[in-house]
VOBA-1610 file (N, C-alpha, C; in pm, whole numbers, padded with zeros to 5 digits, always signed):
BEGIN
Met-09131+05272-03850Met-09189+05368-03771Met-09248+05491-03854Glu-09366+05528-03820Glu-09435+05637-03900Glu-09396+05767-03852Asn-09384+05868-03938Asn-09360+05993-03913Asn-09472+06063-03817Pro-09437+06115-03706Pro-09545+06182-03634Pro-09618+06297-03679Ile-09556+06368-03774Ile-09613+06486-03835Ile-09667+06440-03971Pro-09792+06460-03995Pro-09853+06422-04128Pro-09785+06508-04246Trp-09798+06443-04363Trp-09729+06492-04481Trp-09790+06632-04513Trp-09916+06650-04504Trp-09965+06775-04546Trp-09938+06888-04449Val-09911+06862-04328Val-09865+06959-04235Val-09734+07027-04270Ser-09643+06941-04321Ser-09515+06995-04364Ser-09522+07081-04476Gln-09620+07036-04580Gln-09638+07109-04691Gln-09697+07253-04660Ile-09790+07261-04572Ile-09848+07390-04531Ile-09743+07480-04461Ile-09663+07422-04375Ile-09558+07502-04322Ile-09463+07553-04427Leu-09421+07471-04516Leu-09340+07513-04636Leu-09412+07626-04724Ala-09552+07609-04734Ala-09621+07710-04807Ala-09619+07853-04745Phe-09634+07840-04598Phe-09622+07976-04526Phe-09477+08031-04532Leu-09373+07940-04530Leu-09249+07985-04547Leu-09218+08060-04681Ala-09278+07991-04791Ala-09275+08062-04920Ala-09348+08195-04920Ile-09461+08200-04850Ile-09542+08334-04845Ile-09449+08438-04773Phe-09372+08398-04671Phe-09290+08479-04598Phe-09190+08541-04694Phe-09128+08456-04780Phe-09020+08509-04861Phe-09069+08592-04980Ile-09202+08562-05019Ile-09263+08649-05116Ile-09278+08789-05061Ile-09316+08792-04937Ile-09332+08930-04867Ile-09198+08996-04852Phe-09107+08916-04817Phe-08956+08966-04805Phe-08908+09025-04926Gly-08937+08949-05043Gly-08896+08993-05174Gly-08962+09116-05208Ile-09092+09131-05191Ile-09163+09253-05215Ile-09114+09375-05145Asp-09077+09350-05012Asp-09028+09464-04924Asp-08880+09494-04988Leu-08805+09401-05031Leu-08676+09425-05080Leu-08693+09504-05228Leu-08789+09487-05296Leu-08812+09551-05414Leu-08852+09693-05387Tyr-08939+09708-05283Tyr-08965+09856-05243Tyr-08838+09925-05200Thr-08750+09851-05132Thr-08634+09914-05082Thr-08532+09942-05192Ala-08538+09871-05301Ala-08456+09889-05424Ala-08490+10032-05485Tyr-08620+10060-05484Tyr-08658+10186-05552Tyr-08624+10304-05464Gln-08584+10284-05341Gln-08534+10391-05253Gln-08390+10429-05268Leu-08311+10341-05324Leu-08174+10355-05344Leu-08131+10464-05444Asn-08017+10535-05415Asn-07982+10636-05513Asn-07875+10594-05616Glu-07796+10498-05583Glu-07697+10447-05663Glu-07754+10340-05765Pro-07724+10367-05896Pro-07776+10279-05999Pro-07725+10133-05991Phe-07605+10109-05951Phe-07555+09971-05943Phe-07623+09906-05824Ser-07644+09967-05715Ser-07708+09907-05601Ser-07855+09879-05632Phe-07910+09976-05706Phe-08053+09957-05751Phe-08071+09835-05832Ile-07985+09824-05936Ile-07999+09708-06014Ile-07974+09572-05955Met-07882+09571-05871Met-07851+09434-05810Met-07963+09397-05699Thr-08008+09503-05631Thr-08123+09478-05531Thr-08250+09446-05606Phe-08277+09502-05721Phe-08392+09498-05799Phe-08399+09341-05854Phe-08282+09307-05913Phe-08282+09165-05964Phe-08278+09054-05855Ala-08227+09086-05743Ala-08218+08997-05638Ala-08360+08979-05576Ser-08441+09085-05574Ser-08577+09080-05506Ser-08665+09004-05607Asn-08645+09028-05733Asn-08730+08958-05840Asn-08697+08822-05836Leu-08578+08782-05817Leu-08539+08630-05808Leu-08599+08566-05690Ile-08599+08630-05574Ile-08648+08581-05447Ile-08800+08560-05467Ile-08874+08661-05528Ile-09013+08654-05553Ile-09058+08541-05654Leu-08978+08531-05753Leu-09012+08433-05856Leu-08987+08289-05799Ile-08885+08266-05730Ile-08857+08131-05670Ile-08957+08090-05567Ser-08981+08189-05486Ser-09076+08166-05377Ser-09216+08147-05434Ala-09250+08216-05534Ala-09388+08192-05595Ala-09394+08059-05662Thr-09293+08015-05722Thr-09291+07883-05776Thr-09292+07773-05667Leu-09227+07788-05578Leu-09238+07696-05461Leu-09377+07689-05402Leu-09436+07812-05393Leu-09569+07814-05319Leu-09675+07751-05421Phe-09658+07758-05536Phe-09745+07702-05641Phe-09729+07551-05633Ser-09613+07505-05624Ser-09583+07352-05620Ser-09649+07305-05486Phe-09621+07364-05381Phe-09671+07318-05251Phe-09830+07301-05242Val-09888+07416-05283Val-10040+07418-05300Val-10090+07316-05405Tyr-10016+07297-05510Tyr-10061+07203-05609Tyr-10059+07054-05542Lys-09952+07032-05466Lys-09931+06900-05410Lys-10048+06876-05309Ile-10087+06975-05242Ile-10191+06962-05136Ile-10324+06939-05205Val-10344+07011-05307Val-10480+06992-05384Val-10479+06855-05447Arg-10372+06810-05505Arg-10373+06678-05568Arg-10391+06573-05464Tyr-10333+06594-05345Tyr-10351+06493-05236Tyr-10502+06489-05180Ile-10565+06604-05180Ile-10703+06611-05141Ile-10790+06546-05239Lys-10769+06575-05374Lys-10845+06518-05469Lys-10829+06354-05471Lys-10704+06301-05447Lys-10682+06167-05452Lys-10747+06099-05333Thr-10757+06162-05207Thr-10829+06100-05094Thr-10979+06114-05104Lys-11033+06212-05181Lys-11172+06208-05215Lys-11218+06107-05311Glu-11117+06073-05402Glu-11160+05967-05503Glu-11160+05833-05439Lys-11062+05817-05340Lys-11058+05681-05274Lys-11183+05665-05175Glu-11233+05776-05119Glu-11350+05764-05041Glu-11484+05748-05103Gly-11496+05824-05222Gly-11624+05820-05296Gly-11610+05780-05432
//
């Protein structure tokens, strides 16, 4: 039985989810600079950077997979 949702639709949904977490990480980074306690600042700063880096890596991989899929289908057609 074939999956009712095409493969590239799930990749686009995951890419939008990664964009959401990048925006969340940037907001958390902005919030870190508003904190007065040094320990809280350091923990929030590194947590936000980790969220941003992981989300950006995932976004890159999802976009790369979609581009590779499009190139492969164009090669088959032409």
